[in-house]
Backbone as JSON Lines, residues from 0, in Angstrom:
{"i":0,"aa":"M","n":[158.52,95.15,158.94],"ca":[158.85,93.07,158.78],"c":[160.67,93.31,158.86]}
{"i":1,"aa":"A","n":[160.95,94.18,157.63],"ca":[162.38,93.94,157.26],"c":[163.21,94.34,158.22]}
{"i":2,"aa":"R","n":[162.91,95.63,158.84],"ca":[163.34,96.44,159.92],"c":[163.27,95.36,161.57]}
{"i":3,"aa":"T","n":[162.43,94.58,161.28],"ca":[162.43,93.54,162.68],"c":[163.52,92.18,162.11]}
{"i":4,"aa":"E","n":[163.66,92.29,160.51],"ca":[164.23,90.97,160.69],"c":[166.11,91.16,160.89]}
{"i":5,"aa":"A","n":[166.29,92.6,160.35],"ca":[167.53,93.06,160.35],"c":[168.16,93.18,161.57]}
{"i":6,"aa":"E","n":[167.08,93.61,162.47],"ca":[167.3,93.77,164.05],"c":[167.76,92.17,164.77]}
{"i":7,"aa":"N","n":[167.0,91.34,164.45],"ca":[166.99,90.1,164.87],"c":[168.37,89.55,164.12]}
{"i":8,"aa":"A","n":[168.98,89.91,163.18],"ca":[169.67,89.5,162.77],"c":[171.26,89.91,163.37]}
{"i":9,"aa":"L","n":[170.9,91.07,163.05],"ca":[172.23,91.6,163.93],"c":[172.23,91.22,165.68]}
{"i":10,"aa":"K","n":[171.32,91.17,166.28],"ca":[171.41,90.84,167.86],"c":[172.01,89.23,167.5]}
{"i":11,"aa":"S","n":[172.09,88.35,166.89],"ca":[172.17,87.29,166.52],"c":[173.44,86.76,166.61]}
{"i":12,"aa":"S","n":[174.04,88.09,165.34],"ca":[175.25,88.13,165.13],"c":[176.37,88.36,166.37]}
{"i":13,"aa":"I","n":[175.77,89.72,166.65],"ca":[176.49,90.14,167.91],"c":[176.73,88.81,169.36]}
{"i":14,"aa":"E","n":[175.44,88.26,169.26],"ca":[175.67,87.05,170.21],"c":[176.14,86.17,170.0]}
{"i":15,"aa":"A","n":[176.53,85.94,169.02],"ca":[177.35,84.63,168.36],"c":[178.99,85.51,168.08]}
{"i":16,"aa":"Q","n":[179.4,86.24,168.14],"ca":[180.34,86.86,168.51],"c":[181.22,86.53,169.92]}
{"i":17,"aa":"R","n":[179.81,87.47,170.18],"ca":[180.83,87.1,172.1],"c":[180.81,85.73,172.5]}
{"i":18,"aa":"S","n":[179.53,84.98,171.93],"ca":[179.58,83.44,172.45],"c":[181.17,82.77,171.86]}
{"i":19,"aa":"L","n":[181.72,83.27,171.15],"ca":[183.03,83.24,170.43],"c":[184.35,83.57,171.16]}
{"i":20,"aa":"G","n":[183.92,84.34,171.81],"ca":[185.19,84.94,172.45],"c":[185.54,86.44,171.7]}
{"i":21,"aa":"I","n":[184.51,86.95,170.61],"ca":[185.11,87.84,170.17],"c":[183.97,89.11,170.56]}
{"i":22,"aa":"K","n":[185.24,89.91,171.4],"ca":[184.41,90.7,171.98],"c":[185.65,92.08,172.02]}
{"i":23,"aa":"G","n":[184.73,93.02,172.43],"ca":[185.04,94.69,171.74],"c":[184.43,95.66,170.64]}
{"i":24,"aa":"D","n":[184.43,96.68,170.99],"ca":[183.5,97.94,170.17],"c":[183.03,97.42,168.96]}
{"i":25,"aa":"H","n":[184.84,97.4,168.46],"ca":[184.96,97.14,166.97],"c":[184.38,96.1,166.57]}
{"i":26,"aa":"W","n":[184.26,95.23,167.11],"ca":[183.45,94.14,166.5],"c":[181.95,94.01,166.03]}
{"i":27,"aa":"E","n":[181.77,95.06,167.56],"ca":[180.45,94.93,167.14],"c":[179.83,95.86,166.37]}
{"i":28,"aa":"N","n":[180.8,97.3,166.33],"ca":[180.79,97.65,165.08],"c":[180.77,97.43,163.82]}
{"i":29,"aa":"Y","n":[181.67,96.13,163.96],"ca":[182.03,95.83,162.67],"c":[180.79,95.03,161.87]}
{"i":30,"aa":"A","n":[180.17,94.27,163.18],"ca":[179.05,93.5,163.24],"c":[177.5,94.5,162.47]}
{"i":31,"aa":"I","n":[177.65,95.62,163.38],"ca":[175.98,96.94,162.47],"c":[176.92,97.15,161.18]}
{"i":32,"aa":"A","n":[177.89,97.48,160.67],"ca":[178.28,97.65,159.68],"c":[177.7,96.74,158.57]}
{"i":33,"aa":"R","n":[178.3,95.42,159.15],"ca":[177.75,94.01,158.07],"c":[176.13,94.36,158.05]}
{"i":34,"aa":"N","n":[175.44,94.63,159.08],"ca":[174.07,94.04,159.4],"c":[173.99,95.41,158.27]}
{"i":35,"aa":"V","n":[174.44,96.63,158.01],"ca":[173.23,97.71,157.39],"c":[173.88,96.78,155.36]}
{"i":36,"aa":"L","n":[175.07,96.31,155.45],"ca":[175.27,95.98,154.12],"c":[174.52,95.5,153.58]}
{"i":37,"aa":"Q","n":[173.74,93.95,154.63],"ca":[173.08,92.85,154.74],"c":[171.6,93.76,154.39]}
{"i":38,"aa":"E","n":[170.84,94.4,155.24],"ca":[169.59,95.11,154.82],"c":[170.11,95.79,153.46]}
{"i":39,"aa":"E","n":[171.12,96.49,153.13],"ca":[170.89,97.59,152.19],"c":[170.63,96.77,150.78]}
{"i":40,"aa":"L","n":[171.4,95.65,150.78],"ca":[171.76,94.25,149.54],"c":[169.84,93.62,149.29]}
{"i":41,"aa":"G","n":[169.09,93.84,150.53],"ca":[168.11,93.17,150.27],"c":[167.97,91.64,151.35]}
{"i":42,"aa":"Q","n":[168.93,91.79,151.55],"ca":[169.0,90.02,152.46],"c":[167.81,90.07,153.91]}
{"i":43,"aa":"H","n":[167.32,91.69,153.99],"ca":[166.54,91.54,155.19],"c":[165.0,92.08,154.86]}
{"i":44,"aa":"G","n":[164.84,91.45,153.73],"ca":[163.89,92.55,153.18],"c":[163.6,93.06,151.46]}
{"i":45,"aa":"D","n":[163.03,94.38,151.08],"ca":[163.58,94.99,150.48],"c":[163.87,95.97,150.11]}
{"i":46,"aa":"R","n":[164.45,95.73,149.05],"ca":[165.96,97.0,148.6],"c":[165.58,98.12,148.55]}
{"i":47,"aa":"I","n":[166.82,98.65,149.14],"ca":[166.38,100.37,148.68],"c":[166.92,100.42,147.13]}
{"i":48,"aa":"R","n":[165.86,101.08,146.24],"ca":[166.0,101.74,144.89],"c":[166.58,102.84,144.66]}
{"i":49,"aa":"E","n":[167.38,102.92,144.23],"ca":[167.72,104.67,143.84],"c":[168.48,104.75,142.41]}
{"i":50,"aa":"A","n":[168.22,105.51,141.29],"ca":[168.47,105.66,140.35],"c":[169.59,106.85,140.09]}
{"i":51,"aa":"Y","n":[170.98,106.01,140.01],"ca":[171.98,106.64,139.44],"c":[172.79,106.63,138.09]}
{"i":52,"aa":"G","n":[171.94,106.31,137.27],"ca":[172.64,106.41,135.84],"c":[173.49,104.77,135.53]}
{"i":53,"aa":"L","n":[173.02,104.02,136.48],"ca":[173.7,102.72,136.56],"c":[172.95,101.52,136.83]}
{"i":54,"aa":"T","n":[174.02,100.34,135.93],"ca":[172.88,99.28,136.23],"c":[172.42,99.43,137.62]}
{"i":55,"aa":"Q","n":[171.34,98.4,137.77],"ca":[170.48,98.47,139.19],"c":[171.55,97.68,140.48]}
{"i":56,"aa":"D","n":[172.21,96.91,139.27],"ca":[173.5,95.76,140.85],"c":[174.3,96.96,141.51]}
{"i":57,"aa":"V","n":[175.0,97.07,139.99],"ca":[176.0,98.32,140.53],"c":[175.51,99.3,141.26]}
{"i":58,"aa":"A","n":[174.97,99.93,141.12],"ca":[174.05,100.95,141.91],"c":[173.77,100.48,143.17]}
{"i":59,"aa":"D","n":[173.11,99.33,143.69],"ca":[173.03,98.77,144.43],"c":[173.89,98.4,145.37]}
{"i":60,"aa":"V","n":[175.25,97.56,144.69],"ca":[176.16,97.74,145.51],"c":[176.92,98.65,145.91]}
{"i":61,"aa":"L","n":[177.02,100.08,144.87],"ca":[177.82,101.35,145.32],"c":[177.05,101.49,146.79]}
{"i":62,"aa":"I","n":[175.57,101.23,146.67],"ca":[175.12,102.32,147.75],"c":[174.77,100.9,148.66]}
{"i":63,"aa":"A","n":[174.71,100.45,148.79],"ca":[175.18,99.29,150.08],"c":[176.71,99.56,151.07]}
{"i":64,"aa":"H","n":[177.62,99.87,149.93],"ca":[178.8,99.26,150.09],"c":[179.18,100.79,151.3]}
{"i":65,"aa":"T","n":[178.56,101.98,150.62],"ca":[178.7,103.41,151.02],"c":[177.94,103.52,152.13]}
{"i":66,"aa":"R","n":[177.01,102.92,152.62],"ca":[175.86,102.49,154.31],"c":[176.74,101.98,154.5]}
{"i":67,"aa":"Q","n":[177.09,101.01,154.4],"ca":[178.48,100.1,155.35],"c":[179.41,100.96,156.07]}
{"i":68,"aa":"D","n":[179.82,101.76,155.3],"ca":[181.33,102.33,155.44],"c":[180.66,103.64,156.49]}
{"i":69,"aa":"A","n":[179.94,104.48,156.32],"ca":[179.34,105.38,156.75],"c":[178.96,104.9,158.43]}
{"i":70,"aa":"A","n":[178.41,103.45,158.55],"ca":[177.78,102.89,159.73],"c":[179.01,102.57,160.33]}
{"i":71,"aa":"H","n":[179.81,102.22,159.89],"ca":[180.93,101.97,160.72],"c":[181.86,103.02,160.85]}
{"i":72,"aa":"A","n":[182.04,104.49,160.17],"ca":[182.5,104.84,160.4],"c":[182.33,105.6,162.09]}
{"i":73,"aa":"L","n":[180.23,105.89,161.7],"ca":[180.09,106.44,162.76],"c":[179.78,105.67,164.22]}
{"i":74,"aa":"C","n":[179.81,104.44,164.18],"ca":[180.49,102.98,165.27],"c":[181.41,103.48,165.85]}
{"i":75,"aa":"N","n":[182.52,103.34,164.54],"ca":[183.81,103.64,165.02],"c":[184.05,105.43,166.4]}
{"i":76,"aa":"T","n":[183.52,106.04,165.61],"ca":[183.81,107.25,166.25],"c":[182.94,107.56,167.41]}
{"i":77,"aa":"K","n":[181.6,106.87,167.62],"ca":[180.84,106.92,169.03],"c":[182.06,105.77,170.15]}
{"i":78,"aa":"S","n":[182.47,104.68,169.52],"ca":[183.34,104.15,170.33],"c":[184.55,104.72,170.91]}
{"i":79,"aa":"L","n":[185.31,105.79,169.96],"ca":[186.48,106.11,170.23],"c":[185.91,107.7,171.18]}
{"i":80,"aa":"L","n":[184.79,108.5,171.11],"ca":[184.22,109.1,171.87],"c":[183.78,108.89,173.68]}
{"i":81,"aa":"D","n":[183.56,107.66,173.48],"ca":[182.91,107.01,174.79],"c":[184.38,106.68,175.64]}
{"i":82,"aa":"K","n":[185.69,106.14,174.63],"ca":[186.77,106.19,175.42],"c":[187.61,107.46,176.05]}
{"i":83,"aa":"S","n":[187.39,108.29,174.85],"ca":[187.75,109.48,175.62],"c":[186.95,110.06,176.05]}
{"i":84,"aa":"A","n":[185.89,110.07,176.66],"ca":[185.03,110.28,178.14],"c":[185.75,110.06,179.46]}
{"i":85,"aa":"K","n":[186.16,108.68,179.11],"ca":[186.69,107.57,180.23],"c":[187.9,108.18,180.6]}
{"i":86,"aa":"I","n":[188.68,108.21,179.78],"ca":[190.04,108.72,179.48],"c":[189.97,110.05,180.25]}
{"i":87,"aa":"S","n":[189.04,111.11,179.74],"ca":[188.96,112.34,180.49],"c":[188.9,111.58,182.11]}
{"i":88,"aa":"S","n":[187.9,111.12,182.88],"ca":[187.64,111.03,183.82],"c":[188.83,110.09,184.66]}
{"i":89,"aa":"Q","n":[189.51,109.09,183.96],"ca":[190.57,108.69,184.82],"c":[191.21,109.97,185.08]}
{"i":90,"aa":"L","n":[191.88,110.58,183.91],"ca":[192.75,111.95,184.39],"c":[192.19,112.89,185.42]}
{"i":91,"aa":"S","n":[191.48,112.92,185.12],"ca":[190.9,113.92,186.64],"c":[191.04,112.93,187.63]}
{"i":92,"aa":"M","n":[190.71,112.63,188.26],"ca":[191.25,111.47,189.15],"c":[192.4,111.29,189.26]}
{"i":93,"aa":"L","n":[193.11,111.13,188.36],"ca":[194.5,110.93,188.55],"c":[194.86,112.13,189.43]}
{"i":94,"aa":"N","n":[194.74,113.6,188.31],"ca":[194.93,114.85,189.09],"c":[194.27,114.86,190.76]}
{"i":95,"aa":"F","n":[193.47,114.28,190.65],"ca":[192.85,115.02,191.93],"c":[194.04,114.31,193.42]}
{"i":96,"aa":"L","n":[193.99,112.42,192.94],"ca":[195.09,112.17,193.78],"c":[196.31,112.88,193.91]}
{"i":97,"aa":"M","n":[196.82,113.13,193.35],"ca":[198.32,113.75,193.09],"c":[197.79,114.56,193.56]}
{"i":98,"aa":"L","n":[197.3,115.47,193.58],"ca":[197.03,116.84,195.04],"c":[196.68,116.49,196.22]}
{"i":99,"aa":"L","n":[196.15,115.57,196.02],"ca":[196.04,115.13,197.44],"c":[197.51,114.37,198.64]}
{"i":100,"aa":"T","n":[198.2,113.77,197.47],"ca":[199.27,113.31,197.4],"c":[200.39,114.42,198.13]}
{"i":101,"aa":"V","n":[200.14,115.01,197.46],"ca":[201.4,115.92,197.76],"c":[201.03,117.01,199.32]}
{"i":102,"aa":"C","n":[199.96,117.85,199.45],"ca":[199.11,117.89,200.26],"c":[199.37,116.79,201.6]}
{"i":103,"aa":"L","n":[199.5,115.08,201.64],"ca":[199.33,114.99,202.68],"c":[201.16,114.59,203.07]}
{"i":104,"aa":"L","n":[201.71,114.84,201.68],"ca":[203.15,114.76,201.79],"c":[203.81,116.33,202.51]}
{"i":105,"aa":"G","n":[203.15,117.13,202.25],"ca":[203.19,118.33,203.15],"c":[203.57,118.74,204.7]}
{"i":106,"aa":"A","n":[201.94,118.05,204.61],"ca":[201.78,117.82,205.81],"c":[202.92,116.63,207.01]}
{"i":107,"aa":"I","n":[202.99,115.96,206.28],"ca":[203.87,114.93,206.9],"c":[205.37,115.33,207.42]}
{"i":108,"aa":"V","n":[205.89,116.77,205.97],"ca":[206.9,117.32,206.26],"c":[206.94,118.22,207.38]}
{"i":109,"aa":"A","n":[206.24,118.53,207.43],"ca":[206.11,119.81,208.44],"c":[205.71,119.36,209.68]}
{"i":110,"aa":"K","n":[204.97,118.78,209.84],"ca":[204.96,117.47,211.2],"c":[206.46,116.51,211.67]}
{"i":111,"aa":"L","n":[206.8,116.6,210.92],"ca":[208.06,115.64,210.94],"c":[209.04,116.32,211.07]}
{"i":112,"aa":"Y","n":[209.65,117.26,210.63],"ca":[210.72,118.87,210.32],"c":[209.8,119.88,210.36]}
{"i":113,"aa":"P","n":[209.86,120.57,211.57],"ca":[209.2,122.03,211.48],"c":[210.43,122.66,211.4]}
{"i":114,"aa":"F","n":[211.02,122.31,211.89],"ca":[212.53,123.4,211.95],"c":[212.59,123.77,210.49]}
{"i":115,"aa":"V","n":[212.39,123.35,209.43],"ca":[212.19,123.17,207.92],"c":[211.59,124.22,207.55]}
{"i":116,"aa":"L","n":[210.21,124.89,208.43],"ca":[209.31,125.5,208.02],"c":[209.15,126.74,208.98]}
{"i":117,"aa":"G","n":[210.28,126.94,210.32],"ca":[209.91,127.5,211.08],"c":[210.96,127.74,211.19]}
{"i":118,"aa":"G","n":[212.5,127.48,210.74],"ca":[213.81,128.23,211.28],"c":[214.13,129.38,210.58]}
{"i":119,"aa":"V","n":[213.59,129.54,209.32],"ca":[214.08,130.36,208.73],"c":[213.94,132.33,209.31]}
{"i":120,"aa":"H","n":[214.71,132.68,209.29],"ca":[214.79,134.38,209.79],"c":[215.06,135.5,209.08]}
């Protein structure tokens, strides 16, 4: 039940951001991390209980912020990897286009100026 509440809250948070014109992977990553924090604090159901020899309130806050930071880092890493793959693909296309351009220019030069290639003895 708590998982469904958290998922619905995340969906509505991202939809609200988009409706306000806030776009970009990092904003969605922030919403996910914030949702993890709220879930760990028990705002979407039962709290996760861990014993660290601290008071329960301090332990809850430390765990929640650690999980939020980890979730935010994971989401940002995934976004960076996706963008890196896109850039790599674009660079491959650029290299192909440059090679094609050089070949076409070579053919044009050979056709228009045949003495450049044939006049050397």
